[in-house]
N, C-alpha and C positions, 0 to 999 in steps of 0.2 A: 214452450212457444204457444201463441194464441191459436194458430191453425190446428195444432194437435189437440188442444182443448175442445175446439169446435168439432173435430172429427170424433173424439171420444163421446161428446154429448150427442152426436148423431147416433152412435151405436146404442147408447142408453135409451134414447127416444124410440129407436126402432124396436128394442126389446119391450118397451112399455106401450108400444103402439100408439104413441101420441102424434096423431096425424098433423096437427098444426105445427108442432115443434119440428117434426121430420121435414115437412115441406119448407119451412123457414130456414132450417139449417142447410138443407140441400141448395137452396137459393143462395145463401151466404157462400157456400163452398164453390158453387158454379161461378159466382162473381169473382171470388178469390182466384179461381183457376184462370179466368179471363185476364185478370190483372197480372198474374204470374207470367202468363204467356207474353203479354205486352212488355213486361219488365225484362224477360229473357231476350226478347228481340233487341232491347237496348243494352244488353250485355250483363244484366244482373242474373247470374246463374242460379242463385238461391230463390229467385222470385222476389216478391215484395216483402218489406220488413214488417215487424209488428206495429210500428208507428203508422205505416201506410195502411195496414189492416184496420187499425183504429179509425183512421180517416175514412176508409171505405165504409165501415160500420156506421160512423157518424152520418155520412152521406145517405146511407140507406134509411136511417131513422128520419132524417130531414125529409126525404122523398115521401115517406109514409105519412108524416105529419101533414104535408101538403095535400096528399091524397085524402086524408081524413077530412080536411077542410072542404075539399071539393065534394066528397060524398055527403057530408052533412048539409052542405048548401043544396045539393040535389035531392035530399031526403032519403038517402040510402044508408040508414043507420046500420044495417047488417054488414055492409061492406066497410064502413068506418070502424065497426067493432073488430072485424077481422084484421084490419090494418093495425089497430091498437094492440091486438094480441101479438102481431109480428114485431111491433116496436118493443113490447115487453120482453120477448125472446132475444132480440138483437141486443137490447140494453144489458142483458146478463153478461155480455162480453166486453162492455165498456166500463171504464173506471167511473166512480161516483162523479156525477155532474156538479160543477160549481154552481152555487147560488149567486145572486147578483152581487152581494157583498164580497164574496170570494173572487168573483170575476173582476170586480173593480180593484181589489187589492193586487191581483196578479197583473192587471193592466198597468197600474201605477208602478209596480216593481220593474216591469219590462221597460217602461218609458224611462225610468231612472237608470237602469242598467245600460241601455243603448244610447242614452243621452239624446232622446228625441225631443225636439223643440218646435213643434208646429205641425200643421196638417201635411206638410211636405214629407214628413217622416211616418205617415200613417201606414203606408205599405210595408215599410221595414218593421214597424211595430207589430203589425198583423202577422207577418212572416215569422217573427220570433215567438209570438203567442202560439201559433200553430205548431211550431217546432217543440216548444216546451210543454204545451198542454193539449196535445192531440187527444181527442175523445173526451176531454174533461170539461169543456165549456161549449156553449152555443156561440159560435163565432159571429153570427149576425148580431147578437146582443153585445158581444165584446166589441164589435166594430163601432156600434153606436157609442159605447163608453169611451173608446179610443178617440173617436171624432170629437166627442164632448170635452174630453180631457185635453187633447192637443189644441183644440180650437179656443180653449179658455184663456 
C-alpha cells in the first residue's frame, strides 16, 4: 500500500536527517490522516483508498505549482525553490505522468468506450478519466483536450 511506502520513506529520511524530505513526508501523512478521519466519518473503516491517496498527492502537487507561480511573480525565488523540492518529493509517489500525446490517446479511448458524443458528456468523460488514470495525468490539460475533442 502507498501509505506504508510513505511511512517507510519517512523512517529512512529521519535516519538520513533529510530535513526537507522529513517535513514533506510528515505533511503528506498529516493530510492523509485528515482524509482518513473524514472517510471514517462516512463509514469507510479502512480510510481512503490508494486511488484517493493518488488524487490527494496530485492535488498537493497542483497547489505547489500554483504557489511557485505566485512566488516567482512576487520575486521570492527561495520560496519557489522550496516548493519545487516538495513537488519532487511528492512526485516520487505518483505514477509516471502522461505527456500530451498519451493524454490525448487516453481521452480518445475513454470517449470511445463510454460512447460520448458531445459537450454534454464532458463530465462523464472526465469522471472516467479520473477513475482510470488517477495521478497519471494533468486533468486541467485533459479537460481542454476533452472539450476540444467532444466539441469538434
